[in-house]
ROPAZA-925904 format. One line per 2 residues: number of its first residue (from 0); their letters; for each residue y negated, x, z of C-alpha. Coordinates in pm, 1 decimal, decimal comma, m for minus. Layout:
BEGIN
NUM> A> Y X Z | ... .
END
This chain:
BEGIN
0> MT> 6111,1 826,6 3826,0 | 5847,2 603,5 3673,6 .
2> AA> 5618,7 896,0 3599,0 | 5900,3 1078,7 3427,8 .
4> TN> 5987,1 774,4 3221,6 | 5628,5 728,3 3112,9 .
6> HS> 5602,9 1095,5 3022,2 | 5916,5 1057,8 2811,2 .
8> HY> 5766,1 761,2 2631,4 | 5445,8 952,0 2562,6 .
10> CL> 5642,9 1244,1 2421,8 | 5835,5 1011,2 2191,0 .
12> LL> 5510,7 848,3 2081,2 | 5339,6 1179,5 2006,5 .
14> SL> 5644,0 1302,5 1817,1 | 5584,1 1039,7 1551,9 .
16> PK> 5410,1 1133,8 1225,0 | 5034,9 1095,3 1242,7 .
18> EI> 5033,1 821,7 978,2 | 5267,2 605,2 1187,5 .
20> LL> 5072,2 685,1 1502,0 | 4750,9 568,3 1334,3 .
22> EI> 4918,7 243,8 1233,6 | 5025,6 186,2 1594,0 .
24> IT> 4671,4 249,8 1717,4 | 4533,2 8,4 1457,3 .
26> FV> 4786,2 m255,5 1558,6 | 4677,3 m224,7 1922,1 .
28> AL> 4311,7 m259,5 1816,0 | 4385,5 m577,0 1619,9 .
30> DS> 4637,0 m733,5 1856,6 | 4402,1 m726,2 2154,6 .
32> SH> 4164,2 m961,2 1971,8 | 4403,9 m1251,9 2034,7 .
34> SS> 4292,8 m1270,4 2395,7 | 4039,9 m1549,9 2443,6 .
36> YQ> 3899,0 m1376,3 2747,8 | 3851,8 m1027,8 2606,7 .
38> LF> 3704,2 m986,5 2260,5 | 3657,3 m611,5 2284,3 .
40> PT> 3982,2 m411,4 2233,0 | 4019,6 m278,5 2587,6 .
42> SL> 4390,3 m215,7 2523,5 | 4285,3 42,3 2267,9 .
44> LE> 4071,8 219,1 2525,9 | 4360,3 216,3 2772,7 .
46> LA> 4588,1 366,2 2509,5 | 4331,7 639,8 2446,2 .
48> QC> 4349,9 740,6 2810,6 | 4718,2 825,7 2787,9 .
50> CK> 4662,9 1177,0 2656,6 | 4402,3 1399,4 2496,4 .
52> YL> 4547,8 1363,2 2147,6 | 4531,1 984,9 2150,8 .
54> YH> 4181,5 1005,8 2294,7 | 4083,0 1233,6 2008,6 .
56> LV> 4221,2 992,8 1748,3 | 4038,7 693,9 1896,2 .
58> HK> 3705,9 856,7 1980,8 | 3672,1 1179,8 1782,1 .
60> DP> 3879,4 1179,7 1464,9 | 3680,3 1091,2 1146,1 .
62> WR> 3948,1 832,9 1072,3 | 3814,9 616,2 1350,5 .
64> QQ> 3489,6 538,3 1166,5 | 3655,6 509,9 827,3 .
66> TL> 3943,4 285,1 927,9 | 4000,7 208,9 1295,2 .
68> WP> 3671,3 60,1 1413,4 | 3588,2 m109,5 1080,1 .
70> CA> 3928,3 m284,4 1098,8 | 3873,0 m381,3 1462,5 .
72> FH> 3526,9 m515,6 1376,5 | 3641,0 m705,5 1067,6 .
74> HR> 3926,5 m865,6 1261,5 | 3673,9 m1022,7 1501,7 .
76> FD> 3349,7 m1068,6 1308,0 | 3240,8 m1138,2 952,0 .
78> TA> 3145,7 m839,1 739,0 | 3065,3 m983,0 393,0 .
80> AI> 2691,1 m988,1 463,1 | 2698,6 m631,5 594,8 .
82> YR> 2854,7 m505,0 272,4 | 2645,9 m729,5 45,5 .
84> RR> 2325,7 m606,0 208,5 | 2455,7 m247,9 183,7 .
86> LH> 2427,9 m188,8 556,2 | 2777,1 m39,9 585,6 .
88> YN> 2666,2 310,4 487,9 | 2658,9 518,7 806,8 .
90> YN> 2722,8 198,8 1001,6 | 2841,6 263,5 1356,5 .
92> WH> 3116,7 3,7 1373,7 | 3219,4 103,0 1725,2 .
94> AA> 2868,3 66,9 1867,8 | 2808,5 m258,2 1676,9 .
96> LQ> 3131,4 m405,1 1812,9 | 3032,8 m304,0 2164,6 .
98> RR> 2687,9 m465,1 2132,9 | 2828,7 m792,4 2004,6 .
100> CR> 3099,0 m817,4 2267,1 | 2848,9 m731,8 2539,5 .
102> AL> 2598,3 m994,3 2420,7 | 2867,9 m1261,7 2405,5 .
104> HQ> 3002,4 m1160,5 2744,8 | 2656,1 m1195,9 2901,2 .
106> CR> 2625,3 m1547,4 2758,3 | 2962,5 m1649,5 2900,8 .
108> LF> 2880,5 m1484,5 3232,3 | 2561,5 m1688,2 3257,7 .
110> AS> 2743,6 m2008,7 3158,7 | 2982,3 m1955,2 3448,5 .
112> NP> 2694,7 m1867,9 3686,3 | 2395,3 m2072,9 3564,0 .
114> RR> 2201,9 m2015,1 3883,6 | 2179,8 m1645,3 3805,0 .
116> VE> 1888,1 m1689,2 3566,8 | 1826,5 m1315,3 3568,1 .
118> LL> 2129,5 m1283,2 3341,7 | 1926,8 m1438,7 3059,2 .
120> NT> 1715,6 m1124,6 3050,8 | 2023,5 m915,7 2977,0 .
122> IQ> 2120,8 m1104,7 2659,9 | 2047,1 m919,6 2336,4 .
124> WE> 1923,5 m1208,3 2125,2 | 1891,0 m992,4 1815,1 .
126> VI> 2264,6 m929,0 1826,9 | 2324,7 m1303,1 1862,1 .
128> WD> 2097,1 m1370,3 1565,7 | 2278,8 m1114,6 1352,5 .
130> MI> 2608,2 m1287,6 1424,8 | 2467,5 m1629,0 1332,2 .
132> TE> 2304,2 m1514,8 1008,9 | 2611,1 m1312,1 905,9 .
134> HD> 2854,5 m1596,8 968,5 | 3111,4 m1685,4 706,0 .
136> QY> 3428,5 m1752,7 904,4 | 3459,1 m1584,7 1243,9 .
138> NI> 3113,9 m1552,1 1402,7 | 3025,6 m1912,2 1487,3 .
140> PN> 3359,5 m1985,6 1660,4 | 3304,2 m1677,6 1876,4 .
142> IL> 2947,2 m1785,6 1951,9 | 3051,4 m2135,0 2056,0 .
144> EY> 3346,5 m2012,6 2259,6 | 3121,9 m1777,1 2455,9 .
146> QV> 2867,4 m2053,0 2526,7 | 2571,0 m1898,2 2347,9 .
148> QF> 2429,0 m2246,7 2290,1 | 2423,7 m2312,7 2663,9 .
150> AA> 2243,0 m1987,2 2740,6 | 1986,2 m2051,6 2467,1 .
152> GI> 1932,9 m2411,3 2581,4 | 1870,7 m2311,4 2942,3 .
154> AF> 1641,0 m2033,0 2821,0 | 1436,9 m2299,0 2641,2 .
156> QL> 1420,6 m2521,5 2947,3 | 1306,2 m2229,8 3160,9 .
158> GP> 1061,4 m2114,7 2893,2 | 750,4 m2284,9 3038,9 .
160> YH> 793,4 m2079,0 3354,9 | 784,2 m1757,2 3148,5 .
162> DR> 492,8 m1843,8 2920,2 | 736,3 m1961,7 2649,0 .
164> EV> 785,9 m1608,4 2523,0 | 1150,4 m1678,3 2435,2 .
166> YP> 1073,7 m1984,0 2220,3 | 1042,2 m1798,3 1885,7 .
168> VV> 1394,9 m1666,0 1946,0 | 1595,6 m1950,2 2099,0 .
170> LP> 1446,9 m2238,1 1897,6 | 1575,2 m2102,6 1562,2 .
172> IL> 1909,6 m2025,5 1726,5 | 1943,9 m2378,2 1866,0 .
174> SL> 1827,9 m2533,5 1539,3 | 2117,8 m2366,4 1358,7 .
176> LV> 2382,7 m2415,6 1626,6 | 2306,9 m2787,5 1661,8 .
178> NY> 2491,5 m2827,4 1331,5 | 2811,7 m2731,4 1514,2 .
180> DF> 2741,7 m2874,1 1858,9 | 2528,1 m3188,2 1848,7 .
182> SI> 2527,6 m3204,6 2228,3 | 2268,3 m2925,9 2216,5 .
184> TR> 2012,5 m3206,1 2185,2 | 2061,9 m3271,5 2557,5 .
186> FF> 1830,7 m2978,5 2628,0 | 1545,0 m3170,1 2461,2 .
188> HT> 1613,4 m3513,6 2611,0 | 1537,1 m3663,6 2950,4 .
190> KD> 1642,0 m3989,1 3110,5 | 1288,8 m4123,2 3065,6 .
192> TI> 1212,7 m3998,4 2715,0 | 1400,8 m3978,6 2389,4 .
194> VS> 1245,4 m3637,8 2326,0 | 1124,2 m3428,8 2617,0 .
196> NE> 751,5 m3379,9 2657,3 | 796,2 m3005,0 2627,0 .
198> LS> 943,7 m3026,6 2278,3 | 754,4 m3326,5 2146,2 .
200> QF> 413,1 m3182,1 2226,3 | 458,5 m2960,6 1921,0 .
202> AY> 512,7 m3262,4 1695,3 | 154,5 m3387,3 1699,9 .
204> NF> m50,2 m3135,4 1894,8 | m160,3 m2876,2 1640,5 .
206> EA> m322,0 m2665,7 1911,4 | 12,1 m2632,0 2088,5 .
208> DS> 138,0 m2412,8 1801,4 | m11,2 m2107,0 1966,8 .
210> LI> 223,9 m2153,9 2262,2 | 504,2 m2051,1 2025,6 .
212> TQ> 334,0 m1822,8 1773,9 | 122,0 m1612,9 2009,7 .
214> YT> 399,2 m1356,8 2052,7 | 535,8 m1329,4 1701,9 .
216> PL> 436,7 m1025,8 1494,8 | 452,0 m1223,8 1169,5 .
218> RD> 92,4 m1339,8 1205,3 | m40,5 m984,1 1222,8 .
220> FH> 199,9 m857,0 958,9 | 70,3 m1081,4 683,1 .
222> AW> m266,9 m1201,1 807,4 | m473,7 m902,5 907,9 .
224> TD> m774,4 m828,5 686,2 | m953,2 m569,2 896,2 .
226> PI> m864,7 m199,7 923,9 | m640,8 m114,9 1216,1 .
228> DP> m845,6 m45,7 1526,7 | m682,1 245,4 1714,3 .
230> HR> m833,7 119,5 2039,8 | m678,9 m225,1 2003,4 .
232> TS> m371,5 m176,4 2217,7 | m252,3 m536,8 2186,6 .
234> FI> m269,8 m540,0 1808,1 | 88,2 m645,6 1757,2 .
236> NT> 384,1 m722,9 1980,7 | 658,6 m482,3 1886,3 .
238> TS> 860,3 m477,2 2205,1 | 1065,1 m790,9 2142,6 .
240> FY> 1286,8 m925,4 1869,6 | 1190,1 m1234,0 1670,0 .
242> PA> 1375,7 m1386,6 1375,1 | 1198,4 m1437,2 1044,6 .
244> HD> 1303,1 m1803,9 1070,4 | 987,8 m2004,8 1140,3 .
246> PL> 1010,9 m2127,5 1502,8 | 779,6 m2425,4 1444,9 .
248> AS> 991,0 m2550,2 1155,3 | 1296,8 m2515,0 1379,3 .
250> TF> 1113,9 m2713,9 1647,2 | 1048,3 m3001,8 1406,9 .
252> HL> 1414,3 m3003,6 1303,4 | 1521,7 m3023,7 1667,1 .
254> FF> 1267,1 m3302,0 1721,4 | 1434,0 m3517,2 1455,7 .
256> TT> 1791,3 m3433,7 1558,1 | 1711,5 m3525,3 1918,5 .
258> IF> 1575,3 m3862,4 1809,1 | 1885,8 m3936,0 1605,0 .
260> AN> 2111,0 m3823,0 1888,6 | 1947,4 m4030,2 2160,9 .
262> HP> 1783,0 m4338,9 2012,5 | 1980,1 m4641,8 2137,2 .
264> HL> 1938,5 m4865,6 1828,1 | 1867,7 m4632,5 1540,2 .
266> YQ> 2018,1 m4829,4 1253,0 | 1860,0 m5154,3 1366,5 .
268> AI> 1526,8 m4980,8 1395,3 | 1543,0 m4830,1 1046,7 .
270> PG> 1693,4 m5061,9 784,2 | 1835,6 m4849,7 507,1 .
272> CV> 1857,2 m4557,9 747,0 | 1998,8 m4242,6 594,3 .
274> PI> 2198,2 m4043,8 852,1 | 2073,1 m3691,7 898,3 .
276> PL> 2317,8 m3428,0 773,9 | 2486,4 m3145,1 958,4 .
278> FN> 2522,1 m2821,7 766,4 | 2773,3 m2540,1 748,5 .
280> LH> 2619,9 m2195,9 781,4 | 2690,9 m1925,0 528,0 .
282> SE> 2558,5 m1570,4 534,3 | 2409,4 m1585,9 184,4 .
284> LF> 2172,9 m1857,5 304,0 | 2006,7 m1600,5 529,7 .
286> DV> 1963,1 m1312,9 286,3 | 1593,0 m1394,4 244,3 .
288> EF> 1546,1 m1416,8 620,6 | 1710,3 m1077,8 655,0 .
290> LR> 1483,8 m924,2 390,0 | 1170,1 m1062,6 551,3 .
292> RY> 1279,4 m939,7 892,0 | 1372,0 m601,7 745,9 .
294> ER> 1036,5 m574,9 569,0 | 859,3 m655,9 894,1 .
296> NL> 1055,7 m388,1 1078,3 | 966,3 m132,6 811,7 .
298> FL> 605,2 m229,3 870,2 | 652,4 m166,7 1242,0 .
300> VS> 799,1 174,5 1163,7 | 495,6 262,9 952,6 .
302> LQ> 270,6 129,4 1228,0 | 447,3 346,2 1480,6 .
304> ES> 402,5 652,1 1260,6 | 32,8 581,5 1215,1 .
306> RK> m12,2 542,0 1589,1 | 132,4 886,0 1650,2 .
308> GW> m192,8 1027,3 1520,1 | m403,8 835,5 1767,1 .
310> GK> m368,5 1087,3 2044,7 | m309,5 952,9 2391,8 .
312> LD> m330,6 586,2 2297,2 | m107,8 378,7 2526,4 .
314> QR> 195,6 605,8 2534,8 | 399,5 337,4 2708,4 .
316> TL> 342,3 102,8 2413,6 | 450,6 375,1 2172,4 .
318> RS> 769,1 441,6 2368,3 | 857,8 72,5 2383,5 .
320> TS> 790,6 40,0 2010,5 | 1024,7 331,1 1938,5 .
322> AM> 1295,2 180,0 2157,6 | 1269,0 m158,7 1989,5 .
324> IN> 1283,6 m16,0 1637,9 | 1567,1 224,1 1713,9 .
326> NS> 1772,4 m61,1 1863,0 | 1709,6 m283,0 1562,7 .
328> ST> 2001,7 m382,4 1344,3 | 1802,3 m298,1 1030,9 .
330> PL> 1770,7 60,5 904,5 | 1458,3 259,5 988,7 .
332> HN> 1394,2 343,9 623,7 | 1389,0 146,8 301,7 .
334> IY> 1739,8 145,8 155,8 | 1631,5 m59,8 m148,8 .
336> PE> 1342,2 147,9 m289,1 | 1461,9 114,9 m649,3 .
338> SG> 1419,8 m264,3 m634,6 | 1054,8 m256,4 m528,8 .
340> FA> 1138,4 m410,6 m193,9 | 867,5 m368,7 73,0 .
342> SA> 610,6 m271,8 m189,4 | 276,8 m438,2 m259,0 .
344> SQ> 398,9 m555,0 m599,9 | 715,1 m740,4 m495,3 .
346> FV> 745,4 m1043,8 m269,9 | 1056,6 m1172,4 m99,6 .
348> SE> 1104,5 m1524,2 m231,6 | 1328,0 m1828,9 m224,8 .
350> AH> 1067,3 m2051,5 m390,0 | 1299,3 m2148,2 m676,0 .
352> LI> 1497,6 m2356,6 m428,3 | 1210,0 m2605,7 m407,7 .
354> EG> 1332,0 m2764,4 m729,8 | 1565,5 m3060,7 m696,5 .
356> EW> 1618,8 m3386,0 m510,3 | 1506,7 m3420,5 m149,1 .
358> VG> 1553,6 m3687,2 118,1 | 1393,3 m3696,7 458,9 .
360> YY> 1168,1 m3854,9 719,2 | 821,5 m3821,9 862,5 .
362> TF> 670,0 m3958,0 1182,8 | 321,4 m4051,8 1290,9 .
364> QD> 144,9 m4220,2 1580,1 | m48,4 m4539,8 1523,8 .
366> TD> m329,9 m4556,5 1775,5 | m485,2 m4868,9 1622,0 .
368> DD> m221,1 m5102,5 1766,6 | m215,3 m4924,1 2096,9 .
370> NN> m358,8 m5016,0 2436,3 | m678,5 m5203,5 2505,8 .
372> DD> m1012,6 m5052,2 2412,9 | m1077,6 m4922,9 2763,8 .
374> DN> m772,8 m4698,3 2746,3 | m874,6 m4559,7 2409,3 .
376> NN> m1239,3 m4482,0 2482,6 | m1157,3 m4151,6 2646,0 .
378> DD> m894,9 m4039,4 2394,1 | m1115,4 m3901,2 2116,1 .
380> DN> m1126,8 m3544,6 2241,1 | m789,0 m3540,1 2408,3 .
382> ID> m470,0 m3370,6 2297,3 | m154,9 m3578,6 2263,2 .
384> EQ> 136,8 m3407,2 2429,7 | 382,5 m3697,5 2414,5 .
386> DG> 326,1 m4055,4 2421,4 | 416,6 m4375,0 2593,5 .
388> HR> 634,9 m4616,0 2394,4 | 845,1 m4446,2 2128,1 .
390> SM> 934,2 m4686,9 1849,9 | 1125,3 m4661,4 1527,1 .
392> MN> 970,8 m4861,2 1244,6 | 1061,7 m4952,6 893,0 .
394> NN> 865,8 m5222,5 710,9 | 835,8 m5516,7 956,2 .
396> NT> 1126,7 m5422,0 1180,2 | 1043,2 m5238,5 1498,6 .
398> IT> 1245,7 m5153,9 1805,6 | 1070,3 m4984,0 2094,1 .
400> AT> 1232,8 m4743,3 2332,9 | 1029,8 m4702,0 2649,5 .
402> TT> 927,4 m4348,4 2733,7 | 679,5 m4194,3 2970,4 .
404> AT> 414,2 m3940,1 2892,4 | 60,3 m3831,4 2953,4 .
406> IT> m253,2 m3735,4 2770,0 | m428,1 m3423,4 2888,7 .
408> TT> m757,8 m3265,7 2804,4 | m608,9 m2918,4 2782,9 .
410> TT> m281,2 m2764,9 2677,7 | m93,3 m2670,9 2993,9 .
412> TP> 256,6 m2615,9 3116,7 | 464,5 m2920,0 3212,9 .
414> NN> 428,2 m2821,4 3577,8 | 76,1 m2959,4 3584,4 .
416> SN> 186,0 m3322,1 3588,6 | m18,6 m3381,1 3901,8 .
418> NN> m340,1 m3275,6 3732,4 | m613,9 m3523,1 3820,0 .
420> NN> m735,5 m3517,5 3462,8 | m410,5 m3672,5 3337,5 .
422> TS> m409,9 m4041,7 3251,9 | m118,2 m4255,0 3145,4 .
424> TN> m115,7 m4413,6 2803,9 | 110,1 m4606,7 2573,4 .
426> ME> 127,2 m4507,9 2209,4 | 366,3 m4586,8 1929,2 .
428> DW> 553,6 m4318,6 1746,7 | 637,7 m4458,8 1404,7 .
430> FD> 943,4 m4317,6 1237,2 | 903,7 m4371,7 865,2 .
432> GP> 1164,3 m4324,1 602,5 | 1368,1 m4242,6 430,3 .
434> MR> 1137,6 m4053,7 197,2 | 1280,6 m3944,8 m139,9 .
436> VT> 1121,2 m3681,6 m361,0 | 1213,0 m3524,9 m693,7 .
438> IK> 1051,5 m3182,1 m742,2 | 1030,8 m2951,8 m1042,1 .
440> IV> 867,9 m2610,6 m1082,4 | 580,0 m2595,9 m1331,7 .
442> PL> 376,2 m2303,2 m1469,1 | 70,0 m2177,5 m1289,7 .
444> ED> m120,1 m2169,4 m1620,0 | m97,6 m2341,9 m1958,6 .
446> PS> 21,0 m2163,5 m2276,7 | m337,7 m2066,2 m2367,0 .
448> GE> m359,4 m1854,1 m2056,4 | m611,4 m2076,2 m1880,9 .
450> PI> m539,4 m2195,8 m1527,3 | m428,4 m2557,8 m1522,2 .
452> SQ> m691,0 m2799,2 m1390,5 | m609,6 m2884,7 m1030,8 .
454> SS> m739,7 m3094,0 m746,7 | m987,3 m2940,0 m507,6 .
456> WL> m701,4 m2884,0 m263,9 | m499,6 m2668,4 m505,4 .
458> SR> m804,6 m2496,2 m649,9 | m892,4 m2334,0 m320,6 .
460> WL> m561,2 m2144,9 m333,6 | m648,3 m1999,1 m672,8 .
462> DQ> m1022,3 m1938,6 m628,3 | m1138,6 m1580,6 m650,8 .
464> ED> m1206,8 m1432,7 m311,7 | m1487,3 m1194,3 m228,2 .
466> DT> m1310,6 m861,8 m191,0 | m1624,1 m656,4 m127,3 .
468> II> m1602,9 m676,3 249,4 | m1230,1 m734,3 299,4 .
470> TE> m985,0 m450,4 314,1 | m677,5 m524,0 105,2 .
472> PR> m387,4 m599,6 340,5 | m39,7 m459,6 294,8 .
474> KR> 54,5 m777,2 111,0 | m187,0 m978,5 m101,1 .
476> RK> m235,3 m1313,2 66,4 | m327,1 m1501,8 m250,5 .
478> TS> m355,8 m1437,3 m621,5 | m708,5 m1458,6 m761,7 .
480> NN> m786,5 m1584,1 m1111,2 | m872,5 m1230,0 m1224,6 .
482> NL> m520,8 m1099,5 m1181,1 | m332,0 m1427,7 m1219,8 .
484> AS> m232,6 m1371,7 m1583,4 | m110,1 m1016,5 m1526,7 .
486> TI> 81,1 m1120,2 m1217,1 | 255,6 m1400,5 m1404,0 .
488> QN> 339,8 m1163,5 m1688,7 | 495,8 m926,7 m1437,7 .
490> SY> 687,3 m1220,6 m1294,9 | 822,3 m1309,6 m1639,4 .
492> AC> 918,2 m947,4 m1694,9 | 1106,2 m942,4 m1366,2 .
494> SS> 1285,9 m1266,0 m1455,1 | 1418,3 m1108,1 m1775,6 .
496> RS> 1582,2 m813,8 m1603,8 | 1943,6 m733,5 m1674,3 .
498> SS> 2216,6 m903,2 m1477,4 | 2291,1 m579,4 m1293,9 .
500> QQ> 1941,5 m592,6 m1147,5 | 1983,8 m953,1 m1040,8 .
502> QF> 2195,2 m847,0 m746,5 | 2090,1 m813,7 m385,7 .
504> PS> 1806,3 m768,2 m308,2 | 1648,6 m785,4 m657,3 .
506> KH> 1737,2 m1150,9 m706,4 | 1525,1 m1237,4 m403,5 .
508> LK> 1213,2 m1050,6 m521,2 | 923,3 m1178,0 m730,9 .
510> AC> 608,0 m1016,3 m867,7 | 403,2 m1336,3 m841,3 .
512> PL> 374,6 m1469,2 m485,6 | 282,0 m1822,1 m595,0 .
514> TR> 517,4 m2089,6 m726,6 | 365,1 m2418,8 m834,3 .
516> FE> 560,3 m2744,4 m829,5 | 509,9 m3111,4 m901,1 .
518> GT> 711,7 m3421,3 m828,9 | 735,1 m3791,1 m763,0 .
520> GV> 873,3 m3985,2 m473,3 | 886,5 m4305,9 m276,8 .
522> DN> 870,5 m4406,7 89,0 | 788,4 m4721,7 286,1 .
524> LG> 426,7 m4720,0 170,2 | 513,4 m4701,6 m198,1 .
526> TF> 547,2 m4449,9 m478,1 | 355,7 m4125,2 m483,4 .
528> SI> 313,8 m3803,5 m676,0 | 297,9 m3454,8 m531,0 .
530> TG> 163,4 m3120,1 m641,9 | 190,8 m2805,2 m439,3 .
532> LV> 250,3 m2434,0 m402,3 | 496,3 m2200,9 m235,9 .
534> DD> 314,4 m1889,0 m116,2 | 550,2 m1595,7 m64,6 .
536> AE> 263,2 m1382,7 62,8 | 267,7 m1616,5 363,4 .
538> EG> 639,6 m1599,1 443,4 | 719,3 m1877,0 196,2 .
540> QV> 458,1 m2126,2 317,1 | 503,2 m2458,2 134,8 .
542> TW> 188,6 m2670,6 95,3 | 160,7 m2985,7 m110,8 .
544> EK> m61,6 m3285,7 m163,8 | 88,3 m3634,4 m154,7 .
546> NY> m99,8 m3896,5 m361,0 | m2,1 m4263,2 m327,4 .
548> ID> m29,0 m4426,6 m667,8 | m122,4 m4780,8 m558,2 .
550> SG> m349,5 m4718,5 m260,5 | m496,9 m4387,7 m372,8 .
552> ET> m439,5 m4237,0 m26,7 | m391,4 m3861,9 m17,2 .
554> WE> m224,5 m3656,3 252,9 | m159,6 m3285,6 281,1 .
556> YS> 181,1 m3151,7 385,5 | 264,7 m2798,4 495,4 .
558> GR> 590,2 m2643,0 608,1 | 853,9 m2379,7 547,4 .
560> FI> 1210,1 m2338,6 432,6 | 1470,2 m2305,8 706,1 .
562> WP> 1805,9 m2286,8 535,2 | 2045,9 m2453,9 527,4 .
564> IG> 1845,4 m2727,6 697,3 | 1582,3 m2765,9 425,0 .
566> LC> 1205,9 m2801,9 463,1 | 1027,3 m2880,2 788,3 .
568> GR> 659,2 m2896,5 869,1 | 360,8 m3116,4 950,2 .
570> WG> 149,6 m3355,7 747,6 | m205,9 m3473,2 807,4 .
572> DE> m444,3 m3298,2 1043,2 | m533,2 m3269,9 1409,7 .
574> EY> m659,2 m3628,3 1422,8 | m379,2 m3804,8 1239,0 .
576> GG> m42,5 m3678,4 1125,7 | 295,6 m3564,6 1247,2 .
578> PW> 616,0 m3373,6 1168,6 | 837,1 m3416,6 863,0 .
580> WM> 1177,9 m3294,7 753,5 | 1343,8 m3308,1 412,3 .
582> WK> 1686,6 m3183,8 316,8 | 1818,1 m3117,2 m30,3 .
584> VS> 2074,6 m3347,3 m188,8 | 2261,3 m3358,5 m516,6 .
586> DH> 2143,6 m3589,5 m794,3 | 2439,8 m3821,5 m728,8 .
588> DA> 2360,8 m3840,2 m356,4 | 1997,2 m3916,7 m429,1 .
590> VA> 2090,0 m4206,1 m658,7 | 2339,5 m4340,5 m405,4 .
592> TN> 2074,6 m4323,1 m133,4 | 1826,2 m4516,4 m344,0 .
594> LS> 2080,4 m4788,2 m424,1 | 2181,6 m4813,4 m60,4 .
596> SV> 1826,1 m4872,5 54,6 | 1771,8 m5136,1 m213,3 .
598> TK> 2085,8 m5334,0 m127,1 | 1993,7 m5338,5 239,5 .
END
């Protein structure tokens, strides 16, 4: 009786006009998204199993790619970035929806079974990154609901046991998600330390950078100067996904957020303290990151094609490279050729954003007021991983939070705490700020065409290099004086293009890779001036010199943009320095901040 009734219902359903039937199918696809436990429209798949005709409409009919699956995707995830970046042409909405739902499901599955650490290996982090960087309304709520932040945090904590290979992926993810879930800082905090030794070692130990950057292909992409050696099988790691968001800059951001989240007396320790901001993500903020990642993937495609002519060279590497590229969310060919994207004459840039008002902090370690001389005699050649008493200081007010740490003679994993070479020490981590800077972009040369006189620091960026023995890389690393004028002229020509050409991606491309800026600022030590460069041939590397007006002290800062967070990097050198972070503020906010610090 039931079978006959169901058959009758199916006959009535199939007797409807196709247009109405398609509307019913679409309604089922959209309605199933209301379930908090099932993001993928499984009800639609069940409906498709009722008969061959319905199966054809859901899985075979051209309408499915034109209407059905795009509607199902748009009802669950943001699509503005996909259309703005012109990725929707030939876009497989069904497959993309499956990948996203599967990645989120694996994160939730691990959150419910955290002892099954093998589940972390099944998470497609590239899919997670796409959702974060395409967020406008729907993606972040889905990510938080499916506990992506928990999976990424545990992946970080387990990283030292897997040679930290996942750090370049999960650190940028956590740096962005901490703006929505500040409890993420618990993954970088221990009961004995404000910031865990594993994270804080990157704050002051310059040599520890390689623990993060050793796997990323960005270094080879922009830094190689020698011809490709066909026998060098480990030339570049192409088997894993890595964002174009700088992982070290993300690490410094997490370092500061963890301090602010866990310091017991922050406002007493820093009179005039400016609270750190939390930011809302928006897909347009990541257009430059997408272009840099896309350009890198195009490079990997060209590398793969060149390797095909190398005979029997490491066929397993070639197969893994093909699999990685084919699974990438970016197209395998250049879809913006008319803009000059991915050419030697155009550089992806966001350097114009350097101009404006900035507020932030920097930290350093003062070894002069540290332990007795006996403890310091053996420290000259040692590497600071994280250090004894962490204190926040502003002017003459200091509050110390006791932490524990070690100094080691080599960079090792945290497991080696019982190393006989380790010795305890107490050091002070000074948290200076707030630092306020006003920056403006200035020309690279004066109206006469001559390069502007610079300090020795800035001159070395513009000095002519000996090109007789160096093969020109795919991207010029720096602009020599010989071609500086022509490059700037090309840059001016590009800036005068019609408004129709100032759309994506043209508005993010520049002919000149260098952007020079100057500014003034103030911090606890007094007023200072800065002069620096943004180098788009180095993934937007920001380097500037800070000159204190009264004391004459000079310090060098380097870092990168990580939007919407701002600028993060390190100042000083291996012997003395530390991390810094500045975020952009409006002119009104900058004035209010200055007045606030004065009144306090």
